[in-house]
N, C-alpha and C positions, 0 to 999 in steps of 0.2 A: 113394878111397878105401873101405872094408876092406867092407859092406855100403851100399849103393843107395836115396833113401827106402820104394820100390815095393816092396824087399822089404823096411820093414818090415812089426808090423802097428798099426794104428790113424790117425786121419784124418792127414792131413797138408790146412794152407791153403796158402797164398803167397797175395804181394802186391804189386805193383809193386821185384818183384828180388830177394825177401825171402821163406823162411818157414821153418813152422815144424814137423816133422817127431817122427815116437815115433824116442828114442833109441835103438843100439841096437851092437853089441862099436866097428864104428870110432870113435864120437863115447867110448871110454875115454879118448882122447888128451886132447880136450877138459876133461871134467872132471879130470883131474888137475890140469889148469892152472890151472882153478878155482880144484880146495881145496890149491890153493899159492900164489896169490894171499893176501896180506896185505888188499886193501879187500877183494873181496868176504866170507870169511872174517870179517871185523870189523863190517861193517854184514850182513849174512845167513844166512838158515840154507838157501838150496837146494840148495845144492849141499856138505852134511856127509863130503865127501868124504879121505879123503889119502893113502889105497894103494890099487895094482891092486885087488884085491880088491872093498875097501866098492862103485869106481866099480862094479863089473860085478851089487858084489847091487841098485843104483842102478837100472842099470838095466835086472834083472834083475825088479822091482819096478814099474818105468813099462812093462813092455812087460803084466805081471801081468794088471795094472792094467787093461788095452786090453783085455787078452782079455776079462777077465772081465765087465770093464764094473757091478761093484757099487756102489752111489748114492753109497755110502764111495771109495771107490778115488781117488788120488788119479790126477790129467790130466797124464804130462810131457810133457813136446818137448824139444826142442833146434834152439834157433838157426840157420838157418843163410843166407847172401846170397852170393845167382850172384858171381862171381870181377868181372863189367862191376860190378857196386853194391858191389863190400868195396869197389873199385881208382877205380870212377871211371871206366873203361874203360868202353867202348859194349858190345862180344861180351863172350856170355857163357859161360867158360871151366868150367865147370864149380857146382858146393857148395861151401861153405866154413862148417864150424863156428864161431860165434860166441857164443853165449850158452847156453842156458839160461829156459825157463817154465814153469810148471806152474799147475795151480791145486787145494785141494784140497777137494773136498764136502765137508760133513757130513750128507749124504741129508737132510737139509726144506727141503733149497728153496737153503743158502747156499752162499758157501765162500770161503774164503782163494787170494790171488793171491801168491807171490811169481818171482824172475825175475835172471835176473844175467850181467853181460858183460863178454866175455877182456876184460882191458888193452888190443888192438892193437886190438878194435873200439870202444873207449868213447866216446860225442862222436857217435855217428855217429846217432841214434836208435833203436838199435838195439831194445829194451830195447821203449820206446815201440809199435814200428812189430809189435813179439812180442805181446806182449802187450795189445793191438787186437786177435788172432787170436784168439788163447787165450780172448777175451771175447766173440767171435762164437762158438764154438765152443759155451762156455759154454752160450750166453744159450737159441741156437736151436736145443741139438744134447741136452745136458746138463739137462732143467729146471730148471737154475740159475734165482732172481730177483736171487738177490741177491751180487754182490761185495766182500770186505772186499781194503784192502788194511790194511795196519801195514806203521810202516817206527819203529827210535831216532828221536826226537828229534835232531835236528840234518843226516840225509842227506837234505840237500839235492837231489840227484839224484835219488833215488827217491824223493823227495815230487817234484819238475814233473812223472815221467813217469803221476806217480797221476793233476793236475796238468791235462795231454795230453789224456785220458780220460775229464774230468769226470767224479770224482772228488769228494765235500764233503768243504768246511771240514774237515781232521782233529782232533778231535779229541787233546789228549794225555792222556794216560793214567798214572798214574806206579804206573812199577812193570814197565810190561808188559811188554818181555824178559828175556831170563836176559842175563847178568852173560858177560861177553867177557873169552877166556884165562886171566888172574891173576884177572880183577879179574871176583871174583862176584859181584854186590852185584846185584841190580835193575838195569834200562836206565832209564829213561823211553821213552813209547813216543810217536808219532802213527796218528792209527783215523782211518783215514775209508769210506766204500762209494759202491759203481756200483748200480743200482736197472738191471735189463734195460728199465726205460723211458726213464731219465731218456736226456736228448742228449748225443752223442759230443763234449763238447768242454766247454772251462772251468767249472766253474763262481762259479770266482771270478777276478778280477785276478790278476797278475803280473803286479807292479811292480819294480820292478829298481833300485836307489841308483846313480843318479850320478854319477861326477865332476863337480867343475863348476872353471870356475874358466876369470878369462882373462891376456887377456895382458899382461906382464910387473904381475902380480897378484902379496900377497908371502901370498896365502894360497890352497890348493884344495881343496875340501869333496870326501870323495871317504867311501866304504861307511867305520864300523868292521870292521878285523877282530881276530876269536881268536888274537890273535900274543904273544905275552913285551910288546913296545914297545907299544899299546893295553896291555894287560892289566895290566899299567906304572900307564901311565898313567890310565885311569880309576881305580885302586884308592889313587892320588896326588892326588884331586878336593878340596883345603881347606877352611877351615871360611868365608872368605870365600859362592863359590860358596852350600855347602850351607845357609850363611843365610837364600840368596832359590831355590834348585832345588832345595833336598836330595834335595828327599817325587819326585822323578820320577829321580831319582843313581841308580848300582848301588849295591848292601848294601858290605859289608865281604868281600874273599878273591876269591878265581879262583872261584870256585865261582862264586856274585853278579854276579859281570865276565860268566861266561858266557853265563848265565843270561839275561841287562839287554842283552846280545848278541843272543840268537837272538831275544829277542821282537822289539826292534829290526827284526830283520831278515823276524817271524813281519808285524810289526806291515804292511810298506811291500810285501812281497807280497797281500796281505787289500786293501788300496789303500786302508787306515788314515790314514798315517803315512809320514812321509820320516827320517830319522833322518841325519847326517853326519858326521863329522867333521872336523874345522876342522882341518887338520894345515899347519904353513911349507911356502908352493910347493921349496920351492927340498930344504930334509930331508927334506922327509916329519915329519917333528915333529908329537902331539896337541900346539894346542894347547887346543881346546878341542871344544864339541858343539853343533849346530844343528838343529833339529828343528818339522817343518812336517804339524800332523794334522790329527784334521778334519777330513780328507779326502768323507767319506761322510757329515755331519750330515743326518742327512732331509728339517728344516726351513732348511738353511742350501744351497745345490744353488750348487755358484763359490764359497764359502769356504772358510778357512781360518783356520789359525791360527799363529801362528810363537812359540816358541819356544831361550835359547838362555842358555850359561855358558863362562867359559873357566878354564883352566890359570893358574894364577902366568904359567907362559912366555906367553900369554898379551895378554897386558892391558900398556897403555897404547899398541899400535899399530895405533890402525886395527880389529883381525881380524872386532871378532862387523860391526863395520860393512858388512866388506867383503863377510862372508860372509849376512846382510840384502842385500846390494845381489843376489850372486851367487843365494839361497832366489826373490828373488819375482820375476827377470826368467823363471829357472828355471817358478814356478808360475805363471806369464802364461802366455809360450810355449807349455810341451809341455800342463798341466794344464786349465788353458782359467777356469786362478781369478782370478775379481775383486774379489774380498776375500779381503786377509789382515790379520786381530784379533794381539795381544802385548799384556796383560797382566803393572806387575809391580808390585813392590812401592815404595807411595809415597816409600823410603828409598833408592832405586836409584839417586839418581842418571844415574852410568854406564852404566847401563841406556836411560834418555832418554832422552839423547842421545844414542849411539847409532840411537837406534831415529829419532829427527829429521833428525840425515842422514843414512840412510836412503831418507830422506823419507814417515814417518808421518805420524802430525798424531794430537795425542789431541787426544781425545772424550769422557774426566769416568774421573771419580776419585769415589770408591765407594767412603767414610766403613766402617772398622769392617769390612771385605770381606777381611782378606789376612789367617788364622788358624797358626799353621803348628801349633798342637796343641790340643789339648780344652781350656781352660779360658786358651787359652795372652792373650800380648798381642794384641790387633788395632789394626791398620794400614790406610789404607788402599788401594784398588788402581788402579791409572792405567794405564786401557784409552787401546789409540792401536789405528789401523786405520790402512792405504791401498789406496787401491783404484786396481785397475788402469789409468786413466785417467787418475789424478792426475799434473797437470804436461806432460798429450802433451797436446794443439789442441786446447790453450784458445786461445779467439777472440776474435781481434786482438793486437795487441803488448802486452806485459807491458808495464805504466806503472810503472817502477822510484824508489828513491825517492832523489830531490841528497844528493847531501853536502853543508852549508850550514854554512858559515860562523859563528862570530862572535865573534874574537876577546877575553884563548883559548882556546874552548865549538870544537867541534868537531858539525855537528848532522851523526849518518850513520845507517842499515838498522841496525835488531837483528839480531840473530845471535849464535850460540851460543856460551853463555862466557861474557851476560849477564845465567845465570838467578837468578846471585843475588844481583846488588844488584838487583834487583829485587824480590824477595818481602825482601829490606833498608829496600827504598821500600814498599809498600802496601802491609806488613800493622804498620807502625808507625802508631801510636789517628789523628795528626791523617785521612794520610789517610785512613784506615780513614772516620773521617768521614761526607767530604763525597766519599768515592767507595762511597757503599755496595752499587751494582752490581758491585762482588769478589769473587769467591767465598770463603769460610766452610767449613773452610779454607780458606789460601792455600799454596802451596808451590812446588820443584819442575818439575814434571808440572803444574801450573796459571801458572807465569811457560814454561814450558818452549815451554806452546798459544798462549801474547800474542806470541811472541816469531815462531809458525808465526800466528798468524792477523795479526800483520802482515803479514807477509809476502803472502800470500791475498788483504788486505782491495786491496795495494799494487795489486797482478797483476789485483783486477777492475776499479782503478778506481773505488773507491769511499773510499776509506783512506790517507790518506801520515799512514803517521807515524814518531815519528826517535827516536830512544835520543840525549840531548844528553853529552858525552863534553863530558873534561875532551881538548884537542888535545895536554896533554904526554905523558901518563901508559895514551888511552881507558879511566877505568874512569868510567864512566856515574851521572852525577848528577842527569836525572830523564826527561822522557819529555814529548813536542809536540807530537801531533795535528792535521791540516787533514784533514775528510770534506768529502767533497762538489769533491773536488777535480779539477773538471773544467769547460774556459769555455766548453763548451755547460749547465751542469747553474749551477744554482740556490747560491745562497752557499755559502759556506763559516763551519765552524764551526772553530776552532779546542779545541782543549782538554789542561789542562798536570797534570802530575807535580812533586814536586821530591823527592831522596832525602833524608832531615834534615841529611846533614853539608853540603848543600848550601844549604843559608835561608838565607836573610835578608843574599846577596853576588849578589842581582841575578842572577843565572843566569839564576834561571826569562828573567825582564823581556829579557834580552839575548839568549835562544832567541826566544821567543815576537816580539821584533819582527824577527826575519831568518823567519824563516816566513811574516813578515807581509807583509812585502817580498819576498818568491821568491810567494806567491802572487797578492799586486795586479798584478806590476809586467809588463805587455806580456809576451807569446810573445816581441820585438825580442829585447829585454832578457831573454832566458830563465826567463822569472815565466807564470806560471801564464793570468793574466785577466781573472782576478776581478772583479769590479767591486760584489762587499763582501762583505766576514769577522767572525765575531761571538762572542763569549765568551757564558756564564753562570756565573752563582755566585752558590751562598746567597749570602744577604743578611750573615750572622755571618764569610766568609771573609772577613774582610778583607786576609789576603792577597792569595787571587786576585784579588779586584777594582782589589786596587792594580797585581799585574803589567797587570793589566788597560784601567790607562789610563797604567800611561807606557807600556804597546811602544804609545801614541797611540790607543787605543780607546776612543770615550765613551759614557755611561749613558746609553742611551737608553729607560729603562722599566724597572715593576717588576711583573711575573705575583705578586699579592697568594694569600700562602699552595699554591703552591706549586711547594715544592722538599721530599722527606720524609731527615732522615735515616738513620743508621744506629739510630740510637736510640730510633728515630720520632719525633722534634721537626719539625713543621712549619713551613717557613721560605717570607720571601718569596722570588723569585728574582730576580738584576737583571741588567739584558739592557744585553750594549758592542757594538755597532760601529764599522764605517771602511769607509767609501767608496776606490775608486779614486781616484777623483781629492783624495781631502781628504790625501793623498800626500804630505809635504812633497817637493822635489825637491832631487831627492839633493847635498848638500851645506848 
């Protein structure tokens, strides 16, 4: 080097193989490299030099500032690393320039910081070390009370430096910075501050958006990129997606998409939420998006909410279900989330199915709570939730719902896909009259919740519920349930209903007979070994009463005015039962 730090004017600060020294003639080559580097010129103005004369002038101003020590004079250093620090070698073989750092006091206790790192030394933490040393001098020796940092919005590398050193959460200031190169329009900027009494540690989380995938999976979750492919994908969102999630999607135009992508990154690093691109696992083409948000709700620690949408290319392939499983596993294992909520338009049946397949449970449908514009149509909001311990650690062995046959019928467990027939059956006027406990209105979310509740009740050994289906085409014709279905518990109640197009055909009678045989048969014959089964029906429900008698039960009593129907009518409740010893022998 042409000149050693010891002969330069001004203070030298050193730490762990790196030091900052006042600039001198030997640093002109470094300044010229920085001035010619497009990235340094693009993002900052710490080294606005393009020729040897400007570089020497920059050095002269720096040296004059240190010599005069005016309260407003800029404090400039060159960052140098020992040969060992710069290359990873153990020995110190001299000092090599790696960048510049400065602060510019305003004469009133404030100062603005700046820095630039040579391309050969980026990614080594040079700026963080250098600015930390400069801040030490500013606060300890120069009466600086508050340091200010600014950068163009999108300069994440610079923002990470300010984050590591404890600067505040940046504010977004429109037009904070001048234009660059041929673009003379003002640029939006971030601004943050650090008080000399603030701890020199991050003031907010910096959460990266991880890539999530599973072996042999069809999709992978990755951050959205600001490249042409992802921008085009975000600009191609169709009306199907916008119908349900339009307010959370980017606006039209490339600038709106870029702003949306930056906002998602901002939300992640502040810890508010994470947004992934759902991408094809093989081609990496964007298929849609999924977000986990509300991670910092002060009234719901450990809780979060999930939202998602798909492009046309992502539909019909189970992409959302796979994405939900990836996100929920990550949230529980890495973020400590114990409850994830989801809410959808009650009309969005595809969304409901995806949630249920991913293990979510329907909780409630709130009427007239989904309104997309002022004065617009009002729809219900179906809410779902997934608890971290759902499906894990359940006591005992789950009690299955066995498949029973009563030709030409099959009695099987309920499953996803049966919802349409459930809605048709229980919204029929006759069904509603004698099933007053049903929600009103009753739609796909309620039907999906019924399917889920049936599975859960069977696992808890509280109730077994069968879908009565046509053995030929699996079309649902009705339902039969058996409560208290345990050999050690009290006798079981049987309940049933029929789809309108199955009435008058003996379908329900045949199904109830099959359940009665299963309930009362001893364990040696693959039955439950119950001592008694029973049915109760409103006095006017002649069809239900006929089914009970035809299935072999006997009328044993009547509770007067014990049943209130949906319209408020009060009727007698007729009771039927059958004891195990009363069941005829086979044949």
